[in-house]
N, C-alpha and C positions, 0 to 999 in steps of 0.2 A: 447414890442410888439410881438405878435406871428404871425408869417407868415405861412400861411396855403395854401396849394394847394389841391383842389379837383378833383379827377380824376372821370369823368363822367359829361361832360358839358351839361347844359340844361336838366338834369333829375330831376324829381319832388322833390327828397329829397336833391339833391345836390343844386339845386336853392335856396330852402327854408333855407338850412344851410347858404349859403353864404349871403343871405338877412339879417338873423338874426345877424351874426357875424359882419357883415358891419354897424349895428346900433350903434356900439361903434368903429369907424374908427381908433380912438386913440389907441386901444388895438390890433387891428387885420388889418393884410392886407390878402386879400383873393383873389386868382386867380384860374381859372378852366382851365382844359385841357381836350380834347377829347382823347378816348383810341382806336379808330378806326385807323387801318392803321398805328400803331405805332406812331401816333401823339404826344403822350406823351414823346416820347423820345427826342423831340425838346425843351422841358421845361427843364430849369436849376434847377434840383431838389436841388442843393447846396443853392439855395436861400430861401429853406424853413426849418421851424421847425418841420412842421406836414404836413403829407399827409392823407387825408381823402378819402379812396377809396370807392366809392359807385357805380361804374360802374359794370354792370353785366347784364345777362339775368334774366327778371322777371319770376316769377312763373305763368306760364300759364298751359294748359294741352296739353303739347307737344307731338308730335308722337315719339315712341321709337328711330326713326333714328336720331332724334335731340341730343340724348344723348353725342355723342362725342363733339358737339359744346358747350354743357352746361359745361362741365368739361373744355374745352379748355378756355372759357371766365371766368366762376365763379371760377375755381380752378387755372389752369396754368397761366393766365394772371394776377391775383391778386398776386401770389407768385413772378412772374417776376417782377411786379412793385414794390413789397416790397424789393425785393433784391436790385433793382436799388436805391430805396430810401435810404436803409441802406449804399450802396457803396458810395452815395453822400453826407452823413453825415446828413440826415434827423433823428430826435431823436425820433418821435412818429408816429407810422402808426396806423390808426383807420380803422377798417374793418367792413362793413356792412354785417353781416351774417344774420340769419333768425330764429325765433322760428321754423321753418320748419324742422330744424336738429333734432328734436325730432320726429316728423312724421306729415304727412298731414292727416287730418280727413277725413277718408272714411265711416264711420259709424256714427250712433247717440250716440255710447258709448262715444265719445268724450276724452278729456284727462285734467288732471290737473298735471302740471309741478312743481316739488319741486326741492330743491337744490340737492336731492339725485337722481333725474331722469336722467338716461343716454340717450345721443342722439341715436336714431334709426331711421334715416331716412328710409321712405318706398317709395321714388321715387329719381330719379336721380337729381332733382334739390335740394333737401335736401341734398343729398349725395355730390353733387359737392361742396356745401357751407360748408359741414363739413370737406372734404378733404382740402379745402382751408385753413380753420382754423387750422388744423393739421400741415399744412405745414408752416404757418406763425409763429405758436409758436415755432418752431424749429430755427426761426431767432432772436428770443427775447435774448436780452443781455442788459448789464447795460447802453449801449449808445444807444439802439434801443428798444424803449417800444412799445409792441403789444397790443392794446385795441380792443377787439372783442364785437361787439354789436349785440345781437340776440333779435330783436325787434318783438312783435307781429304785428298784421296787422296795417299799417300805413295809414293815411287818413288825408285829409285837403282839402280846397278850391283849385280847379284845379286838383284833383286827379281823375283818371278815373277807379278806382278799384271798389271792391264789394259793398261798402257802398253807393255811388251815384245809383248804380243799384237798392239796397234795398229801397232807397228813392224812385225811379221811381215807383217801385211796390207799395210803401205805398200810392201814390198818385193816383194809377190807380185802386187797387183792392177794392171791397167793403166789402170783408171778409178776415179774417186772422186767423191762428190757435194760441191758447193760449199755445204755446209750449215754455215755458221759459227756458232760458239758461244763461250760464255765460261764457263770453269771455273778454280776455285782448285786449285792442286795445291801439293805441298810436298816439295822434294828432302830427301831423308834427311839430309844434312849441314847443310841449314839448320835442320831439326829439331834437330839434335844441339847446335848452337851455341845454338838457343833454351833448350833443357833446361840447358845448361851456365849460361846467364845467370840461369835460374831459381833454379838451385842457389846461385849465387855470391851472388846478391842475396837469397836466403832468401824468395822472393815466393809469396803465395798467392792464390787466386781461380781465375777460369774464363778459359782464354785461347784465342786463335784464329790461331795461326801460319799463314802461307802464303808462297808466294813473292812477290816483289815484282811479278811480272808475271803476268796471266792467261794461261791457255793457250787455244788454239782447236785443236780436233781436225783441221779442215783444214789448218792451218798446221804442225801437228806432222807429219802424213802428208806434206806437201810438202817440208819441211827433211829428213826422214829419207830420203825418195825421191832428193833431190838430192844429199845427202852421199854415198850409196851409188851413185851414177850410174844409178839406176833412172828411166826415162821414165814419167811418169803423166799422164793427162789428168782435170784436175779441172773439173767442169762443173755449172751448175745445172739443166741438162736431167734430171739424175737426182734432184733433190730430191723429186720427187712419190713416188719409190720408198722415201725416208727416211720421208715421212709415212705411206705406207701400211703400210711394214714395222714401223713403231713400234706398230701397233694389234695385231700378231701376235708380234712377236719381243722380249722384254725386253731383249736386248742393245742395240737400236738406239736407245732412250732413254738409256741408260747412255753410249753413244758420243756422241750428237749434242745432249743437251739441255743448257741452261745449268745450272750449278751452282757458285755461287761465294759467297764473303764480300766484303762490301764492304771495300775495302783499308783504310780508316780503323780497322776493327776490329782490324787485325792490325798495328798501328803501336805501338811500345813505346819506352820510353827507353833503348834499346840496339839495336845493329845485329846482326841474325842472318843477313843474307843473305850467305853465303860463297860461294854458286854460283848463277850467273845461269841463267834457264831455258834460253836457247839453248845454253850450254856444257853443261848436264845433259843435254839431249838427245844431244849428241855422246858423252856417256860411257856409254850404255846397252849398247854392245856387242851389238847386235841380231842380228848375223849368228851369234854363238854362240847366242843365244836360239832361233834357227829350228831348231837340230839336235835 
């Protein structure tokens, strides 16, 4: 049996990982702990084989004066907890980083990440994550394995991120640009199975999980609208407005630019694709999100 401690109680990712692992209670013991006010120090880390560190400040559009807090939580706290875990005999530390360590999309140019692409964050969220990675790697040894996950956008039922907002738009607007793109995404249950495999196989290194299929903003909107009986006109005549709007509205590049890993980067000697992209869109319960 693997004994797992998740740091980041009640988080979207942490809660889903816990539920997924506990589907096989004979194989996993899972506990969670909050990281606020050093509550994590009250947990007996010597009881655990694995620490899955998911706590951190999420990627929003923060003000520059928030930068010190991002580094304190995303970098300093992560390294401090990892050191504590190592000192108390934990054998594997799994860190939730982000694809954002390469850079955040700020134009329609977009990006394609390959195995040779070097991290180059262009905001302090991405930089705080990358600095945490670098600090954690220094703790790696034969008895303390570091696994770093750099996921693309994570989504699933209960998530309040960009995808539910796009779904809301798909059910409201009568028109939408035919500006096709290619984006890597990761359903939270595919992530959960991926984490499970890392734990079972006691793996270390840097990992790039994603769904088996790329997503396309236009096709997501088309599918959501069709499933809910909403008529929508998708036309390339609106594409010039996307190009123009991207110069003034940061949300436009986030919605329409390419942002993906090459699929070969995300293939491992195990299958973690438990939910297809098409089926995952059906489970978003977008009408509830609209309320």
